[in-house]
N, C-alpha and C positions, 0 to 999 in steps of 0.2 A: 770097606769092612766096618769102619767106625759108624757110618750112617746106618748100617743094618742093626747095630747094637742099640742105637738111640731109638730107632723105629720100634724094635721089639719091646724096649722098656716102656715106651708110650702106649703101645698096643696092649701090653699086659696090664698096665694101670687102668686103661679104659675098659678092658675086658673083665677085670675083676669086679666091676660094678654089676655085671650081668650074671656072674658065676655065684655071687652071694646074694641071697634073697633078703629083702627088707632094708633096714637102715644100716648105714655104716657110720662109724665115729667121724665127726666132722661135717656130716651132712647138714644142710640148711633145712630146717623143719618148717613146714607151712601148715597152719591149722586149717581144717576144712571150714567151709562157709557155715555149715550147720552143726559145728562140733558141740555147741551148748545144748543141743537137743538129744545128744547121745546119753544112754543110761550110764556109761562109764564116767562121763563128765559129771552127771548128777550125783554119782556116788563118791566124788572127791570131796575132800575137806574144804572148808571155807577159806583157809589160808592158801591152799593150792590154787583154788579158783582166783583168789586175789593176785597171786603171783603170775598166773597165766594172763590175766587182764593187764597187769603192769608190763609184762613182756610185750604184749601186742601194742599197747599204748606208747611204749618207748620208741618204737620205730626201728629198733636194732634187729639184726638177724637173730633168729632163734636157732641154735646149733645143737646137734646131738653130741653129748659128751660121753655117753656110756650106753651100751646096748645090753639089756638083761640076758641072762642065760637062756631063758625060755622064749625070748624075743617077743613077749607080749607087751612089755613095757620098755620105755627108753627114758634116759635121763637127759633133759634138755635145759638150756640156760641161755641168757642173753649174751651175745657176742660183743664184747667191748672193743675188739680189735687187738691185734698183737698176741693172739692166743689166750686172751683173758675171757673166760666164760663165767659169768656170775649168776646168782639167783637160780641155782640148779634145783630142779624138781623132777620127780618121776611121774610120768603120765602114760596112759595106754596108747599104743600105736594107732588105734582106730580114730584118734582125734585129729590126725593129720597125715601128711605125706611128704616125702623128700622132694626138694626142688632140684631139677636137673639143669645144671649149667654146662653140661658136656665136660670137656677136660679143662675148661676155664675156671678161674676163681670167681666167686660171686661178686657182683658189683658192690661198691661202697654204699652203705646205707645213707639215705638222704639226710638224716640228723647228724651224720659225721662229716658232711661236706662243708667246707668253708665258703662263704660268699665274698671274701675279700679279694681285692685285685692283686694278682700276681704279675709282676713285670719281669719278663725273661730278659729283655734287652736292657743293658745298662744305660743309665742316663748320666750326663755330666753333672757334677756337683756344683751348685752355684757358688760364687765367690763369697767367702766368709766376711762378715762385717768387721770393721776395724775395732780394735779393743778400746773399751771406754769404761770409765767409772763414774761416780757421782759428780766429780769435778770436771768432767769433759773427756776429750779424747786422750788416750795415753800415747805418748811419743817415745819411740825407742831412742836411747842416748846414742849419739854418734860417736861419742868419746869413750865407748866402753873399753875397758881394759881387757886385754887378752890374758887368759889364764895360762901361765907358764908352768909346765910340768916340772916339779922339783924332784930332785933325786932324794929319795927317802932312804936313810941308812937303816938297814935291818940288822938285827942282832942274829948272829949265827946260833943255831940251836946246838945242843950238846952233840947230837949225831953229826951235824955238819962240821963241827970243830974236830971231831974224832976222825972223820974221813979225810 
């Protein structure tokens, strides 16, 4: 019974893509190869054109953050990861198309991947060097005195005296 519910939820999520036409909020937006030759692009302001160029040059995913009421325009922005979409601009939908990743999440953008080495298996820590200072090695005193716990007298508070 539980498996049926999970399947229906997945199926409904996947099916909603085909029931609703156009873009959905959260879609990855891909600009067409010839989007700069469209009349809609030529009609945009210089600041919007610069923002589009910076989005493409950044290498980050461009995500749809809002769909207009008439569905002719969408608001897109650079996806910084973690739900942060910055540099939002409104553009006509004819400049691009949604990227279909199926029910999977989009892959991590290349500019957000780290090239450092990650070691999954633990390694033994090498033995630490002996303590030393400018005069040479520091030797621990063998005749160290043990600290004896002394019984400290505490004064009773007014409440403790009362009880």
